[in-house]
The first five atom37 places (N, CA, C, CB, O) and aatype in JSON, in Angstrom:
{
  "aatype": [12, 15, 6, 1, 2, 10, 2, 14, 8, 0, 6, 6, 1, 10, 0, 12, 0, 10, 17, 15, 6, 3, 18, 0, 13, 11, 5, 1, 7, 7, 15, 12, 3, 13, 17, 3, 15, 1, 16, 14, 0, 5, 11, 0, 10, 4, 19, 5, 9, 19, 16, 7, 9, 10, 3, 0, 19, 6, 11, 2, 7, 1, 0, 8, 14, 15, 7, 6, 5, 14],
  "atom_mask": [
    [1, 1, 1, 1, 1],
    [1, 1, 1, 1, 1],
    [1, 1, 1, 1, 1],
    [1, 1, 1, 1, 1],
    [1, 1, 1, 1, 1],
    [1, 1, 1, 1, 1],
    [1, 1, 1, 1, 1],
    [1, 1, 1, 1, 1],
    [1, 1, 1, 1, 1],
    [1, 1, 1, 1, 1],
    [1, 1, 1, 1, 1],
    [1, 1, 1, 1, 1],
    [1, 1, 1, 1, 1],
    [1, 1, 1, 1, 1],
    [1, 1, 1, 1, 1],
    [1, 1, 1, 1, 1],
    [1, 1, 1, 1, 1],
    [1, 1, 1, 1, 1],
    [1, 1, 1, 1, 1],
    [1, 1, 1, 1, 1],
    [1, 1, 1, 1, 1],
    [1, 1, 1, 1, 1],
    [1, 1, 1, 1, 1],
    [1, 1, 1, 1, 1],
    [1, 1, 1, 1, 1],
    [1, 1, 1, 1, 1],
    [1, 1, 1, 1, 1],
    [1, 1, 1, 1, 1],
    [1, 1, 1, 0, 1],
    [1, 1, 1, 0, 1],
    [1, 1, 1, 1, 1],
    [1, 1, 1, 1, 1],
    [1, 1, 1, 1, 1],
    [1, 1, 1, 1, 1],
    [1, 1, 1, 1, 1],
    [1, 1, 1, 1, 1],
    [1, 1, 1, 1, 1],
    [1, 1, 1, 1, 1],
    [1, 1, 1, 1, 1],
    [1, 1, 1, 1, 1],
    [1, 1, 1, 1, 1],
    [1, 1, 1, 1, 1],
    [1, 1, 1, 1, 1],
    [1, 1, 1, 1, 1],
    [1, 1, 1, 1, 1],
    [1, 1, 1, 1, 1],
    [1, 1, 1, 1, 1],
    [1, 1, 1, 1, 1],
    [1, 1, 1, 1, 1],
    [1, 1, 1, 1, 1],
    [1, 1, 1, 1, 1],
    [1, 1, 1, 0, 1],
    [1, 1, 1, 1, 1],
    [1, 1, 1, 1, 1],
    [1, 1, 1, 1, 1],
    [1, 1, 1, 1, 1],
    [1, 1, 1, 1, 1],
    [1, 1, 1, 1, 1],
    [1, 1, 1, 1, 1],
    [1, 1, 1, 1, 1],
    [1, 1, 1, 0, 1],
    [1, 1, 1, 1, 1],
    [1, 1, 1, 1, 1],
    [1, 1, 1, 1, 1],
    [1, 1, 1, 1, 1],
    [1, 1, 1, 1, 1],
    [1, 1, 1, 0, 1],
    [1, 1, 1, 1, 1],
    [1, 1, 1, 1, 1],
    [1, 1, 1, 1, 1]
  ],
  "atom_positions": [
    [[12.4, 51.82, 31.27], [12.02, 51.83, 29.86], [10.52, 52.06, 29.77], [12.44, 50.49, 29.15], [9.75, 51.52, 30.57]],
    [[10.11, 52.84, 28.82], [8.7, 53.17, 28.69], [7.9, 52.0, 28.13], [8.53, 54.4, 27.78], [8.43, 51.11, 27.46]],
    [[6.61, 52.02, 28.44], [5.69, 50.99, 27.92], [5.73, 50.97, 26.39], [4.24, 51.26, 28.42], [5.65, 49.91, 25.77]],
    [[5.86, 52.15, 25.8], [5.92, 52.29, 24.34], [7.08, 51.47, 23.76], [6.08, 53.77, 23.94], [6.92, 50.82, 22.73]],
    [[8.22, 51.5, 24.42], [9.38, 50.77, 23.94], [9.26, 49.27, 24.14], [10.63, 51.27, 24.62], [9.93, 48.49, 23.48]],
    [[8.4, 48.86, 25.06], [8.22, 47.43, 25.32], [7.25, 46.78, 24.34], [7.72, 47.23, 26.73], [7.19, 45.55, 24.26]],
    [[6.49, 47.58, 23.6], [5.47, 47.06, 22.7], [5.59, 47.68, 21.31], [4.07, 47.31, 23.27], [4.7, 48.41, 20.89]],
    [[6.68, 47.39, 20.59], [6.85, 48.0, 19.26], [5.83, 47.45, 18.26], [8.27, 47.75, 18.74], [5.41, 46.3, 18.33]],
    [[5.44, 48.3, 17.33], [4.51, 47.88, 16.28], [5.27, 47.09, 15.2], [3.79, 49.12, 15.64], [6.49, 47.0, 15.22]],
    [[4.51, 46.52, 14.28], [5.1, 45.65, 13.26], [6.16, 46.35, 12.44], [4.01, 45.12, 12.33], [7.21, 45.78, 12.14]],
    [[5.9, 47.6, 12.07], [6.86, 48.34, 11.25], [8.17, 48.55, 12.0], [6.27, 49.7, 10.83], [9.24, 48.51, 11.39]],
    [[8.1, 48.78, 13.29], [9.32, 48.93, 14.09], [10.08, 47.62, 14.19], [9.0, 49.44, 15.49], [11.31, 47.62, 14.15]],
    [[9.37, 46.53, 14.32], [10.05, 45.22, 14.36], [10.8, 44.97, 13.05], [9.02, 44.08, 14.61], [11.9, 44.42, 13.05]],
    [[10.2, 45.36, 11.96], [10.87, 45.23, 10.67], [12.08, 46.14, 10.6], [9.9, 45.55, 9.52], [13.14, 45.73, 10.14]],
    [[11.94, 47.37, 11.07], [13.08, 48.31, 11.07], [14.24, 47.75, 11.87], [12.65, 49.67, 11.65], [15.4, 47.89, 11.47]],
    [[13.96, 47.12, 13.01], [15.03, 46.52, 13.81], [15.76, 45.43, 13.03], [14.45, 45.95, 15.12], [16.97, 45.27, 13.18]],
    [[15.03, 44.7, 12.2], [15.66, 43.64, 11.4], [16.43, 44.22, 10.22], [14.59, 42.66, 10.9], [17.55, 43.8, 9.94]],
    [[15.83, 45.19, 9.52], [16.48, 45.76, 8.34], [17.76, 46.51, 8.7], [15.53, 46.69, 7.62], [18.76, 46.42, 7.98]],
    [[17.72, 47.23, 9.78], [18.88, 48.03, 10.2], [19.39, 47.51, 11.53], [18.51, 49.54, 10.3], [19.61, 48.28, 12.48]],
    [[19.57, 46.19, 11.6], [19.93, 45.52, 12.85], [21.28, 45.98, 13.41], [19.97, 44.03, 12.63], [21.44, 46.05, 14.63]],
    [[22.23, 46.29, 12.56], [23.52, 46.76, 13.07], [23.35, 48.1, 13.77], [24.55, 46.87, 11.92], [23.91, 48.32, 14.85]],
    [[22.59, 49.0, 13.17], [22.32, 50.29, 13.82], [21.6, 50.07, 15.14], [21.5, 51.21, 12.89], [21.93, 50.69, 16.15]],
    [[20.6, 49.19, 15.12], [19.82, 48.95, 16.33], [20.7, 48.36, 17.43], [18.64, 48.02, 16.03], [20.59, 48.75, 18.59]],
    [[21.55, 47.42, 17.07], [22.35, 46.71, 18.06], [23.52, 47.54, 18.58], [22.86, 45.44, 17.47], [23.86, 47.46, 19.76]],
    [[24.15, 48.32, 17.71], [25.42, 48.93, 18.1], [25.46, 50.46, 18.12], [26.45, 48.47, 17.2], [26.33, 51.03, 18.77]],
    [[24.54, 51.11, 17.44], [24.66, 52.55, 17.29], [23.61, 53.36, 18.03], [24.62, 52.9, 15.87], [23.86, 54.51, 18.4]],
    [[22.46, 52.79, 18.25], [21.37, 53.57, 18.84], [21.41, 53.51, 20.36], [20.03, 53.08, 18.33], [21.98, 52.6, 20.96]],
    [[20.77, 54.49, 20.94], [20.61, 54.53, 22.39], [19.11, 54.65, 22.66], [21.41, 55.72, 23.05], [18.43, 55.46, 22.04]],
    [[18.62, 53.86, 23.57], [17.2, 53.91, 23.89], [16.54, 52.6, 23.53], [0.0, 0.0, 0.0], [17.2, 51.59, 23.28]],
    [[15.22, 52.63, 23.51], [14.45, 51.44, 23.24], [14.05, 51.32, 21.78], [0.0, 0.0, 0.0], [14.47, 52.1, 20.94]],
    [[13.21, 50.31, 21.52], [12.84, 50.01, 20.14], [12.1, 51.16, 19.47], [11.99, 48.77, 20.1], [12.38, 51.48, 18.31]],
    [[11.16, 51.78, 20.16], [10.42, 52.87, 19.54], [11.26, 54.14, 19.43], [9.14, 53.14, 20.34], [11.01, 54.97, 18.56]],
    [[12.24, 54.29, 20.3], [13.19, 55.39, 20.15], [13.98, 55.19, 18.85], [14.16, 55.48, 21.38], [14.29, 56.15, 18.14]],
    [[14.3, 53.94, 18.56], [14.99, 53.63, 17.31], [14.09, 53.99, 16.12], [15.39, 52.13, 17.26], [14.56, 54.57, 15.14]],
    [[12.82, 53.63, 16.2], [11.87, 53.98, 15.14], [11.85, 55.49, 14.92], [10.46, 53.47, 15.48], [11.88, 55.95, 13.78]],
    [[11.81, 56.23, 16.0], [11.79, 57.69, 15.9], [13.02, 58.23, 15.18], [11.69, 58.31, 17.28], [12.97, 59.31, 14.58]],
    [[14.13, 57.49, 15.23], [15.37, 57.95, 14.6], [15.47, 57.6, 13.11], [16.55, 57.35, 15.33], [16.38, 58.06, 12.43]],
    [[14.55, 56.79, 12.61], [14.56, 56.42, 11.19], [14.12, 57.61, 10.35], [13.65, 55.19, 10.93], [13.36, 58.46, 10.8]],
    [[14.6, 57.63, 9.12], [14.22, 58.7, 8.2], [12.79, 58.47, 7.71], [15.21, 58.77, 7.01], [12.27, 57.36, 7.81]],
    [[12.15, 59.51, 7.17], [10.82, 59.3, 6.59], [10.82, 58.23, 5.5], [10.29, 60.62, 6.02], [9.87, 57.46, 5.4]],
    [[11.87, 58.17, 4.69], [11.95, 57.15, 3.64], [12.06, 55.75, 4.23], [13.15, 57.43, 2.71], [11.45, 54.81, 3.72]],
    [[12.82, 55.59, 5.3], [12.94, 54.29, 5.95], [11.61, 53.86, 6.56], [14.04, 54.32, 7.02], [11.21, 52.7, 6.45]],
    [[10.93, 54.79, 7.2], [9.63, 54.48, 7.78], [8.63, 54.09, 6.69], [9.09, 55.68, 8.59], [7.87, 53.14, 6.86]],
    [[8.64, 54.83, 5.59], [7.73, 54.52, 4.48], [8.01, 53.14, 3.91], [7.85, 55.59, 3.36], [7.08, 52.4, 3.58]],
    [[9.28, 52.76, 3.8], [9.65, 51.44, 3.31], [9.08, 50.36, 4.23], [11.18, 51.31, 3.2], [8.51, 49.38, 3.76]],
    [[9.22, 50.54, 5.53], [8.7, 49.56, 6.49], [7.19, 49.44, 6.38], [9.1, 49.94, 7.92], [6.64, 48.34, 6.4]],
    [[6.5, 50.58, 6.27], [5.05, 50.56, 6.13], [4.65, 49.82, 4.85], [4.48, 52.0, 6.11], [3.72, 49.01, 4.86]],
    [[5.36, 50.09, 3.76], [5.06, 49.45, 2.48], [5.25, 47.94, 2.57], [5.95, 50.03, 1.37], [4.41, 47.18, 2.08]],
    [[6.32, 47.49, 3.18], [6.6, 46.05, 3.29], [5.56, 45.37, 4.18], [8.02, 45.82, 3.85], [5.03, 44.33, 3.82]],
    [[5.28, 45.96, 5.34], [4.3, 45.35, 6.25], [2.92, 45.3, 5.6], [4.23, 46.13, 7.58], [2.21, 44.31, 5.74]],
    [[2.54, 46.35, 4.9], [1.25, 46.36, 4.2], [1.19, 45.23, 3.17], [1.02, 47.72, 3.52], [0.17, 44.54, 3.07]],
    [[2.27, 45.05, 2.42], [2.32, 43.95, 1.45], [2.23, 42.59, 2.1], [0.0, 0.0, 0.0], [1.57, 41.69, 1.58]],
    [[2.88, 42.43, 3.23], [2.82, 41.16, 3.95], [1.41, 40.9, 4.46], [3.82, 41.16, 5.13], [0.89, 39.79, 4.32]],
    [[0.79, 41.91, 5.05], [-0.58, 41.73, 5.56], [-1.55, 41.41, 4.44], [-1.04, 42.99, 6.3], [-2.44, 40.58, 4.62]],
    [[-1.4, 42.05, 3.29], [-2.24, 41.74, 2.14], [-2.04, 40.3, 1.68], [-1.94, 42.71, 0.98], [-3.0, 39.6, 1.38]],
    [[-0.79, 39.86, 1.64], [-0.49, 38.49, 1.22], [-1.07, 37.47, 2.21], [1.02, 38.29, 1.09], [-1.59, 36.44, 1.79]],
    [[-0.98, 37.77, 3.5], [-1.55, 36.86, 4.5], [-3.05, 36.74, 4.31], [-1.23, 37.35, 5.93], [-3.61, 35.64, 4.37]],
    [[-3.71, 37.88, 4.08], [-5.16, 37.87, 3.9], [-5.56, 37.08, 2.66], [-5.68, 39.3, 3.8], [-6.54, 36.34, 2.69]],
    [[-4.81, 37.23, 1.58], [-5.16, 36.57, 0.31], [-4.67, 35.13, 0.23], [-4.61, 37.35, -0.84], [-5.35, 34.28, -0.34]],
    [[-3.5, 34.87, 0.79], [-2.85, 33.58, 0.55], [-2.52, 32.78, 1.8], [-1.6, 33.8, -0.2], [-2.01, 31.66, 1.7]],
    [[-2.81, 33.31, 2.97], [-2.5, 32.59, 4.2], [-1.05, 32.74, 4.61], [0.0, 0.0, 0.0], [-0.35, 33.64, 4.15]],
    [[-0.62, 31.86, 5.47], [0.73, 31.89, 6.03], [1.52, 30.69, 5.55], [0.69, 31.93, 7.56], [0.96, 29.66, 5.18]],
    [[2.82, 30.83, 5.56], [3.71, 29.71, 5.23], [3.8, 28.79, 6.45], [5.13, 30.23, 4.81], [3.66, 29.23, 7.59]],
    [[4.03, 27.53, 6.19], [4.22, 26.57, 7.26], [5.69, 26.23, 7.34], [3.36, 25.29, 7.03], [6.35, 26.12, 6.31]],
    [[6.23, 26.05, 8.55], [7.66, 25.8, 8.7], [8.15, 24.62, 7.88], [7.97, 25.55, 10.13], [9.29, 24.62, 7.41]],
    [[7.3, 23.62, 7.69], [7.72, 22.43, 6.92], [7.75, 22.7, 5.42], [6.78, 21.27, 7.21], [8.29, 21.91, 4.65]],
    [[7.15, 23.82, 5.0], [7.07, 24.12, 3.58], [5.86, 23.49, 2.9], [0.0, 0.0, 0.0], [5.61, 23.74, 1.72]],
    [[5.11, 22.68, 3.65], [3.94, 22.02, 3.09], [2.73, 22.95, 3.17], [3.65, 20.7, 3.83], [2.64, 23.8, 4.05]],
    [[1.81, 22.77, 2.24], [0.56, 23.5, 2.26], [-0.43, 22.78, 3.17], [-0.01, 23.66, 0.85], [-0.38, 21.56, 3.28]],
    [[-1.33, 23.54, 3.81], [-2.31, 22.89, 4.69], [-3.29, 22.03, 3.9], [-3.08, 23.94, 5.51], [-4.18, 21.41, 4.48]]
  ]
}
């Protein structure tokens, strides 16, 4: 397996979660090979979601597992 497939970026990790059935049962190859198989619209959706999450982290911090605020 290539180094690229061992170190997927955030958008690819999201794609694996959103289309987990495809990733688990239909695709062949590694994680980044799966990313390469996504449509431009699917990739754009992942980029949009990750960008929103990163913006929220910067402005509002992270959630705590207990649900309590720091």
